[in-house]
C-alpha positions in Angstrom: 66.8 70.1 18.5 64.5 73.1 18.5 65.2 73.3 22.3 69.0 73.4 21.7 68.6 76.2 18.9 66.7 78.2 21.3 69.0 78.0 24.2 71.8 79.1 21.5 69.6 82.1 20.6 69.1 83.1 24.1 73.0 82.7 24.8 73.6 84.8 21.4 71.0 87.4 22.3 72.5 87.9 25.6 75.9 88.4 24.7 74.9 90.6 21.9 73.3 92.9 25.0 76.2 92.6 27.3 78.5 93.7 24.2 76.3 96.6 23.6 76.5 97.4 27.3 80.1 97.0 27.5 80.5 99.7 25.0 79.1 102.2 27.3 80.4 100.8 30.6 83.7 100.1 32.2 85.9 97.9 29.9 87.3 95.7 32.9 83.9 94.7 34.0 82.5 94.0 31.0 85.7 91.4 30.4 85.2 90.1 33.8 81.5 89.5 33.2 82.3 87.9 29.9 84.8 85.6 31.3 82.4 84.5 34.0 79.7 84.0 31.4 81.8 82.1 29.2 83.4 80.2 32.1 80.7 79.6 34.7 77.6 80.3 32.8 78.7 78.3 29.8 79.2 75.3 32.1 75.9 75.5 33.9 74.3 75.9 30.5 75.9 73.1 29.4 74.9 70.8 32.2 71.4 72.3 31.9 71.3 71.5 28.4 72.9 68.1 28.9 70.3 67.3 31.4 67.5 68.2 29.2 68.9 66.2 26.7 68.8 63.2 28.8 65.2 63.7 29.9 64.5 64.1 26.1 66.2 60.9 25.1 64.6 59.0 28.1 61.2 60.0 26.7 62.3 59.5 23.4 63.2 56.1 24.2 59.8 55.2 26.0 58.2 56.7 23.0 60.2 54.2 21.0 59.5 51.4 23.0 55.7 52.1 23.1 55.6 52.7 19.2 57.8 49.3 18.8 55.4 47.3 21.1 52.5 48.7 18.9 54.2 47.9 15.8 55.2 44.4 17.2 51.6 43.7 18.2 50.2 45.2 15.0 53.0 43.1 13.3 51.7 39.9 15.0 47.7 40.7 14.2 48.8 41.4 10.9 50.5 37.9 10.6 47.5 35.9 12.4 45.5 37.7 10.2 47.4 36.6 7.1 47.6 33.3 8.3 43.9 33.3 8.9 43.3 34.3 5.3 45.5 31.9 3.9 43.6 29.1 5.7 40.2 30.5 4.6 41.5 30.6 1.2 42.8 26.9 1.4 39.8 25.9 3.2 37.4 27.8 0.2 39.9 26.3 -2.5 39.4 22.7 -0.9 35.7 23.2 -0.7 35.6 24.8 -4.1 37.6 21.7 -5.3 35.0 19.3 -3.7 31.9 20.9 -4.7 33.3 21.5 -8.5 34.0 17.7 -8.1 30.4 17.0 -7.0 29.1 19.6 -9.8 31.4 17.6 -12.4 30.1 14.1 -11.4 26.7 14.7 -10.6 23.7 12.8 -12.4 21.8 16.2 -12.6 22.9 19.4 -14.4 23.8 22.1 -12.1 24.1 25.6 -13.6 24.3 29.4 -13.0 22.5 32.4 -14.5 23.2 36.1 -14.3 20.0 38.3 -14.0 20.1 38.9 -17.7 19.4 35.1 -18.2 23.2 34.4 -19.3 24.6 31.1 -18.1 28.0 31.5 -16.2 28.3 27.9 -15.3 27.0 24.5 -16.6 28.3 21.2 -15.4 29.8 18.6 -17.5 26.5 16.0 -16.9 24.7 18.0 -19.5 26.6 16.0 -22.1 25.1 12.7 -20.8 21.5 14.1 -20.5 21.3 16.5 -23.4 24.4 15.8 -25.6 26.0 19.2 -25.6 29.3 20.0 -24.1 29.1 22.7 -21.2 30.5 25.3 -23.5 27.9 24.8 -25.9 25.3 24.8 -23.0 26.5 28.0 -21.6 26.2 29.8 -25.3 22.6 28.7 -25.5 19.7 31.2 -24.9 16.6 30.0 -23.1 14.8 30.0 -26.5 17.2 27.5 -27.9 16.8 25.2 -24.4 13.1 25.0 -23.8 10.0 24.4 -25.9 7.9 27.4 -26.4 5.4 26.1 -23.8 8.2 25.5 -21.2 9.7 28.6 -22.0 6.4 30.6 -21.5 6.1 28.9 -18.1 9.6 29.8 -17.2 9.4 33.4 -18.3 6.2 34.0 -16.3 8.0 32.5 -13.2 11.3 34.6 -13.5 9.1 37.8 -14.1 6.9 37.1 -11.2 10.0 36.8 -8.9 11.6 39.9 -10.2 8.6 41.8 -9.4 8.3 40.4 -5.8 12.1 41.2 -5.4 11.3 44.8 -6.6 8.7 45.2 -4.2 11.0 44.0 -1.2 9.5 40.6 -0.8 12.2 38.3 -0.6 11.9 35.1 -2.5 13.8 32.7 -0.5 12.1 29.1 -1.4 13.3 27.4 -4.2 11.3 27.2 -7.3 10.3 23.8 -8.8 9.1 23.5 -12.4 8.7 20.5 -15.1 10.1 21.9 -18.3 10.9 20.3 -21.5 14.2 20.7 -22.8 15.7 20.2 -26.3 18.4 17.7 -26.8 21.2 17.7 -29.3 19.7 14.8 -31.4 16.7 16.7 -31.8 14.5 14.7 -29.3 13.2 16.4 -26.3 13.4 15.4 -22.5 11.3 16.3 -19.4 13.5 17.7 -16.4 12.6 19.1 -13.1 14.2 22.2 -12.5 14.7 23.4 -9.0 16.0 27.1 -9.1 16.7 29.9 -6.4 18.5 33.3 -6.3 22.2 33.7 -5.6 22.5 37.0 -3.4 25.1 39.1 -2.1 26.1 40.3 1.3 22.9 42.9 1.0 20.9 40.1 0.3 20.3 41.3 -2.9 19.8 38.7 -5.8 22.9 38.5 -8.2 22.0 35.5 -10.3 20.3 32.3 -10.3 21.5 28.6 -9.5 19.5 25.9 -10.5 19.6 21.9 -10.5 18.1 20.3 -13.7 16.9 16.3 -13.1 15.9 14.2 -16.0 12.3 12.8 -15.3 11.6 11.5 -18.7 11.1 8.1 -17.3 8.7 9.2 -14.5 6.7 11.4 -16.9 6.3 8.3 -19.1 5.3 6.2 -16.1 2.8 9.0 -15.1 1.6 9.1 -18.8 1.4 5.5 -18.8 -0.5 5.6 -15.3 -3.1 8.1 -16.5 -3.6 6.0 -19.5 -4.2 2.8 -17.3 -6.4 4.8 -15.1 -8.4 6.4 -17.9 -8.7 2.8 -19.5 -9.7 1.2 -16.2 -11.9 3.9 -15.1 -13.7 3.6 -18.3 -14.1 -0.1 -17.8 -15.1 0.5 -14.2 -17.8 3.1 -15.4 -19.2 0.6 -18.2 -18.9 -2.9 -16.3 -21.6 -4.9 -15.3 -20.3 -5.8 -12.1 -20.2 -2.8 -9.2 -16.4 -1.8 -8.4 -16.5 -0.1 -4.8 -13.8 1.1 -2.2 -14.4 1.9 1.7 -12.3 3.0 4.3 -12.0 1.2 7.6 -15.1 2.6 8.7 -16.7 0.7 5.9 -17.8 4.3 4.6 -17.9 4.1 0.8 -15.5 6.5 -0.9 -16.0 5.4 -4.5 -18.7 3.4 -6.4 -18.9 2.9 -10.2 -22.0 3.9 -11.9 -23.4 0.5 -12.7 -24.9 0.5 -9.2 -27.8 2.5 -10.4 -28.8 -0.2 -12.8 -28.3 -2.8 -10.3 -29.8 -1.0 -7.0 -31.4 2.0 -8.4 -29.3 4.3 -6.5 -26.9 7.2 -8.0 -23.2 7.0 -6.9 -23.7 10.2 -5.2 -26.7 8.8 -3.3 -24.6 5.5 -2.3 -21.8 7.6 -1.0 -23.9 9.1 1.8 -25.4 5.4 3.0 -24.4 3.5 6.0 -24.1 -0.4 6.1 -27.6 -0.6 8.0 -29.2 1.4 4.8 -27.3 -1.1 2.4 -27.7 -4.5 3.6 -30.6 -6.6 5.3 -30.0 -7.6 8.8 -28.9 -10.9 8.1 -26.2 -9.7 5.7 -25.4 -6.8 7.9 -24.5 -9.3 10.7 -22.6 -11.6 8.5 -20.5 -8.7 7.0 -19.6 -7.0 10.4 -18.3 -10.4 11.7 -16.3 -11.3 8.9 -14.7 -8.0 8.3 -13.9 -7.5 12.1 -12.4 -11.1 11.8 -10.7 -10.4 8.6 -9.0 -6.9 9.9 -8.1 -8.8 13.2 -5.9 -11.2 11.6 -4.5 -8.4 9.6 -3.5 -6.7 12.7 -1.9 -9.8 14.3 -0.3 -10.4 10.9 -2.3 -13.7 10.3 -3.9 -13.1 7.3 -3.3 -15.6 4.4 -3.8 -12.8 1.8 -6.6 -14.8 0.1 -9.6 -12.7 -1.2 -12.8 -13.0 0.8 -15.9 -13.8 -1.1 -19.2 -13.1 0.5 -23.0 -13.3 -0.8 -24.7 -10.7 0.7 -28.6 -9.3 0.3 -28.7 -5.7 -0.7 -31.7 -3.4 -0.4 -32.6 -1.9 -3.7 -34.4 1.6 -3.9 -37.8 0.1 -4.9 -37.7 -1.9 -2.0 -36.6 -4.9 -3.7 -33.5 -7.4 -2.7 -30.8 -8.4 -4.8 -28.1 -11.1 -3.9 -24.7 -10.0 -4.8 -21.5 -12.1 -4.7 -18.7 -9.7 -3.4 -15.0 -10.4 -4.0 -13.4 -8.2 -1.4 -9.4 -7.6 -0.7 -7.8 -5.0 1.5 -6.4 -1.7 0.3 -2.9 -0.9 1.4 -0.5 2.2 1.8 3.2 2.1 0.8 3.8 0.6 4.3 1.8 -2.0 3.8 -1.1 -1.3 6.1 -4.5 -1.8 5.4 -6.3 1.4 4.9 -9.5 0.3 3.3 -11.2 -2.4 1.0 -11.9 -3.1 -2.4 -14.7 -5.0 -3.9 -16.3 -6.0 -6.9 -19.8 -7.0 -6.6 -21.9 -9.3 -9.0 -25.6 -9.9 -9.2 -26.1 -13.3 -8.7 -29.8 -13.5 -7.9 -31.1 -15.0 -11.2 -28.0 -17.5 -10.8 -29.2 -18.5 -7.4 -32.6 -19.1 -8.3 -31.7 -21.1 -11.4 -29.4 -22.8 -9.3 -32.0 -23.8 -6.7 -34.0 -24.9 -9.5 -31.2 -27.1 -10.7 -30.9 -28.5 -7.0 -34.6 -29.2 -6.7 -34.4 -30.9 -10.2 -31.3 -32.9 -9.2 -32.9 -33.8 -5.8 -36.2 -34.9 -7.7 -33.8 -37.0 -10.3 -32.1 -38.5 -7.1 -35.2 -39.4 -5.6 -36.3 -40.8 -9.1 -33.3 -43.2 -8.8 -33.9 -43.9 -5.2 -37.7 -44.5 -6.1 -36.4 -47.0 -8.6 -34.1 -48.7 -6.6 -36.4 -48.9 -3.6 -39.3 -50.1 -5.5 -37.0 -53.0 -6.8 -36.1 -53.6 -3.2 -39.6 -53.4 -1.8 -40.7 -55.8 -4.7 -38.7 -58.7 -3.2 -40.3 -58.5 0.2 -43.7 -57.7 -1.1 -43.5 -60.6 -3.5 -42.5 -63.1 -0.6 -45.4 -61.8 1.3 -47.8 -62.1 -1.7 -46.6 -65.6 -2.0 -46.8 -66.5 1.6 -50.2 -64.9 1.9 -51.5 -67.1 -1.3 -50.1 -70.0 0.1 -52.0 -69.1 3.5 -55.1 -68.7 1.1 -54.8 -72.2 -0.2 -54.3 -73.6 2.9 -57.1 -71.9 4.4 -59.1 -73.3 1.5 -58.0 -77.0 1.8 -58.9 -76.6 5.5 -62.3 -75.2 4.9 -63.0 -78.1 2.3 -62.1 -80.5 4.9 -64.5 -79.2 7.3 -67.5 -79.0 5.0 -67.0 -82.4 3.6 -66.7 -83.9 7.2 -63.4 -85.3 6.6 -61.6 -83.1 9.0 -59.8 -84.9 11.7 -57.9 -83.9 15.1 -54.3 -84.8 13.4 -54.9 -82.1 10.7 -55.2 -79.3 13.3 -51.4 -79.6 14.3 -50.3 -79.9 10.4 -52.3 -77.0 9.0 -51.5 -75.0 12.5 -47.8 -75.4 11.5 -48.3 -74.0 8.0 -50.3 -71.2 8.9 -47.9 -70.2 11.4 -44.8 -70.4 8.9 -46.9 -68.5 6.3 -48.0 -65.6 8.7 -44.3 -65.3 9.8 -43.1 -65.1 6.2 -45.8 -62.6 5.4 -45.1 -60.5 8.8 -41.5 -60.3 8.1 -41.5 -59.3 4.6 -43.9 -56.8 5.1 -41.8 -55.3 8.2 -39.0 -55.3 5.7 -40.8 -53.6 2.9 -42.2 -51.1 5.6 -38.4 -50.4 6.7 -37.5 -49.6 3.2 -40.5 -47.3 2.7 -39.8 -45.3 6.0 -36.3 -44.9 5.1 -37.2 -43.5 1.5 -40.1 -41.6 3.1 -37.6 -40.0 6.0 -34.8 -39.5 3.1 -37.1 -37.9 0.6 -38.7 -35.6 3.0 -35.6 -34.1 4.6 -34.3 -33.6 0.9 -37.3 -31.6 -0.1 -38.2 -29.9 3.1 -35.3 -27.5 4.1 -35.8 -27.2 7.8 -33.5 -27.2 10.8 -34.4 -29.4 13.5 -32.6 -32.1 16.2 -31.9 -35.5 14.9 -29.4 -38.4 15.3 -26.6 -37.9 12.8 -25.7 -41.5 12.7 -29.3 -42.5 12.0 -29.4 -40.1 9.3 -26.6 -41.4 7.4 -27.7 -44.9 7.9 -31.0 -44.1 6.4 -29.3 -42.5 3.5 -26.8 -45.5 2.9 -30.1 -47.8 3.0 -31.7 -46.0 0.6 -28.2 -46.2 -1.6 -28.0 -50.0 -1.5 -29.7 -50.6 -4.8 -26.9 -48.7 -6.5 -24.0 -50.8 -4.7 -25.1 -54.0 -3.2 -24.6 -56.2 -6.6 -20.9 -54.7 -6.5 -17.8 -56.0 -4.5 -17.6 -52.1 -2.9 -18.1 -51.8 0.7 -19.4 -48.4 2.8 -18.1 -48.3 6.5 -19.9 -45.8 8.7 -17.9 -44.7 12.2 -19.9 -42.4 14.1 -21.1 -42.3 17.6 -24.4 -43.8 18.1 -25.8 -41.0 20.3 -24.6 -38.0 18.6 -27.4 -35.7 18.4 -27.2 -32.2 16.3 -29.4 -29.6 15.6 -29.2 -28.6 11.8 -30.8 -29.5 8.5 -31.1 -33.5 8.1 -31.9 -33.2 4.5 -28.6 -31.4 3.7 -26.4 -34.1 5.4 -28.5 -36.5 3.4 -27.9 -34.9 0.1 -24.3 -34.2 0.8 -24.0 -38.1 1.4 -25.8 -39.2 -1.5 -23.8 -36.8 -4.2 -20.3 -38.1 -2.5 -21.3 -41.8 -2.5 -22.5 -41.8 -6.1 -19.6 -39.8 -7.1 -17.3 -42.3 -5.6 -19.3 -45.1 -7.2 -19.6 -43.5 -10.6 -16.1 -42.0 -10.9 -13.9 -43.2 -8.2 -14.4 -46.7 -8.6 -14.3 -46.9 -12.5 -11.8 -50.0 -13.2 -11.5 -50.6 -9.6 -12.3 -53.9 -8.8 -13.2 -53.5 -5.2 -13.3 -50.3 -3.7 -13.9 -49.1 0.1 -15.9 -46.2 1.3 -15.1 -45.0 4.9 -17.2 -42.0 6.2 -16.0 -40.8 9.8 -18.1 -38.6 11.7 -17.1 -36.9 15.1 -17.3 -33.9 16.9 -14.5 -31.2 17.8 -15.2 -28.5 20.6 -18.6 -26.7 18.4 -17.5 -28.2 15.3 -18.7 -31.3 13.4 -16.1 -33.3 11.3 -17.3 -35.2 8.4 -14.7 -37.1 6.7 -15.4 -39.0 3.4 -12.7 -41.1 2.0 -12.7 -43.7 -0.8 -9.7 -45.9 -2.3 -10.8 -45.0 -5.6 -8.5 -44.1 -8.7 -8.2 -40.4 -7.7 -7.7 -37.1 -9.8 -4.9 -35.2 -11.2 -4.3 -31.6 -10.6 -6.2 -30.3 -13.6 -9.6 -32.0 -12.6 -9.0 -31.3 -9.1 -9.2 -27.7 -9.7 -12.4 -27.8 -11.4 -14.7 -30.1 -9.6 -16.8 -27.4 -7.7 -17.6 -25.7 -11.0 -21.0 -26.2 -12.2 -21.7 -28.7 -15.0 -18.1 -29.7 -15.0 -17.9 -33.7 -15.5 -15.9 -36.3 -17.1 -19.0 -38.3 -17.5 -21.0 -36.1 -20.0 -21.4 -38.4 -22.6 -22.7 -40.9 -20.3 -25.2 -38.7 -18.7 -23.2 -36.7 -16.1 -24.6 -33.5 -15.4 -21.6 -31.9 -13.6 -23.4 -30.8 -10.6 -23.1 -33.2 -8.1 -20.1 -31.7 -6.1 -21.2 -28.1 -7.1 -24.0 -29.1 -5.2 -22.2 -30.6 -2.4 -19.8 -27.3 -2.2 -22.7 -24.7 -2.2 -24.6 -27.2 0.5 -21.7 -27.2 2.8 -20.3 -23.4 2.5 -23.8 -21.7 2.2 -26.5 -23.7 3.7 -24.4 -25.1 6.5 -21.9 -22.1 6.7 -19.1 -24.7 6.7 -15.6 -25.6 4.8 -15.0 -28.4 2.6 -11.3 -29.3 1.7 -10.5 -32.4 -1.1 -7.0 -34.0 -1.1 -6.5 -36.6 -4.2 -3.9 -37.6 -6.4 -3.8 -40.2 -9.3 -4.2 -44.2 -7.7 -4.7 -42.7 -4.2 -8.1 -42.1 -3.7 -10.0 -39.1 -2.8 -10.8 -37.5 0.5 -13.2 -34.8 1.3 -12.7 -33.1 4.8 -15.5 -31.1 5.9 -15.9 -28.8 9.1 -19.5 -27.6 10.1 -19.2 -24.8 12.5 -21.5 -23.8 15.4 -23.1 -27.2 15.4 -25.3 -27.6 18.4 -25.2 -30.8 20.1 -27.9 -32.6 22.2 -28.2 -35.8 24.4 -30.7 -38.2 23.7 -33.1 -36.8 25.7 -33.2 -33.9 23.4 -32.2 -31.2 25.9 -30.4 -28.5 24.1 -27.1 -27.6 25.0 -28.1 -24.1 23.8 -30.8 -22.1 21.8 -31.1 -23.6 18.4 -31.6 -19.9 16.8 -28.2 -18.9 17.9 -26.4 -20.4 15.0 -24.4 -17.6 13.2 -22.5 -17.3 10.1 -18.8 -17.7 11.2 -17.7 -19.7 8.2 -19.2 -18.2 5.0 -16.3 -17.6 3.4 -15.9 -19.6 0.1 -11.8 -20.3 -0.1 -10.7 -20.1 -3.5 -8.3 -22.6 -2.5 -10.6 -25.5 -1.5 -10.2 -28.1 -4.1 -12.3 -31.4 -4.8 -13.0 -34.1 -7.5 -15.6 -34.2 -10.3 -19.0 -35.2 -9.7 -22.0 -36.0 -12.0 
């Protein structure tokens, strides 16, 4: 448009100039020029202007098309942006809906605070936990929510966090506190509060978000555990027994103060000691073997979870030795893996000394009964021998009188020789019988009183013991059968086997066969590898479960009013488990008799020539465990 106006202005100016010239020139020329100008010139000008207009229009069209494309692209981008924004808003609304749903149905209380410590949101779970509605909770100040002690803790933590933020130190990790809260009903509850800062796009804190969880039950449990720990620690520290724990390397990590009274060492001194400094060599070997075996069973998942009971000799600070009974069980972690050992040790030194005295007294009493029986048995052959000797003396006097009076005839020689031979035979036979009885008594008595390991024939040992017991049952209908190889030689304690046999036989005669018209005892002995199996079974009246559980207890007897001492089977148990390092198990029920199964490990067998299959001193303490599950029958 401006260009057109320019051309018109130029044309107007030219015309004005020509008119001015025409006033001073020839008028005909002026008019011809004017016609030419308005005719051809105007036409050219028009054409030029038309061309200029087309170019301008084309350029304008291009500009319009370009602008249109730009606007179209911008509009498309705007539509995409609006679409994305809308999708984002939908996603945010869905996310907000989902998280609000989670917050409103969560067991824990979810809340937000402004930096001036005013609540901006509290989830509905506050009703169930503290009794307040969310609206009531949002209107509460911290002073109305927390007890004074908890308020002080929370205020200090908040002040420290804000100071760090002011110094430019970002507090990014959540802060976890245990705070006591007031409830609407006036009670208080403990809650675990986890909180962290809400931040803007510049990472500056704008508020606080937190989750509060009710831990009242846990706090009650912790309180009960602390009280229980305090109580049991008091018991441990004041108990007569020693309570201790070790790791898997047998290093003591706790021991009760009673160790000082028992062994003279303080708990601190014990914590630095090794097993070699604690135990005697024999007990050290026993402990290592048993512990290693038990841990191996644990590793292979073959442990029967019965506590291990060991009697070990401990060294005292003054050089003395005490015998302790140790009840040991494994310590386990949350996964059930063994992490160490827990033990309770009790001083049984005096108890064992008294038991030895009782055992000796019991042996002497048994020998007294044996002496009475043997004396009765010996009196019969001795009486017969004495009678035969007296008869022989009378015959000799008659023969002497005949010789001195001269009445002796040759026919009398044969008669008196026959009488003398019969009398001599009777004397020798009865004296041999008496000698056999005395030798059996001597062998049994010496073996029971002298504890010495030696090689012996187990069948002969049992037969001699049974012979010494014949006076106790020979006038009864009861029978005793022995099944054992004739040439079975072992290296062990003969007196211990004799004592075990005596106590078991007497137990059956006195208790098992009470009210039984005719009973049978069967003793079976055989070897299985390096183990000696000793099986004792009777056809007596058996025992019920209540009696069966107590038969190994010292002084337990059902014949207290008839002279029973209650030590018979207690002694058998100790002899099997401690002296012979074996195991004893009893099977019994009312009306079905009783069976004792005894296993003696590491028994060394020999041929009749006495050649050892191995060194007798190589016996070890493999089966020193006393199984609390072993059962048996009462004895006197």
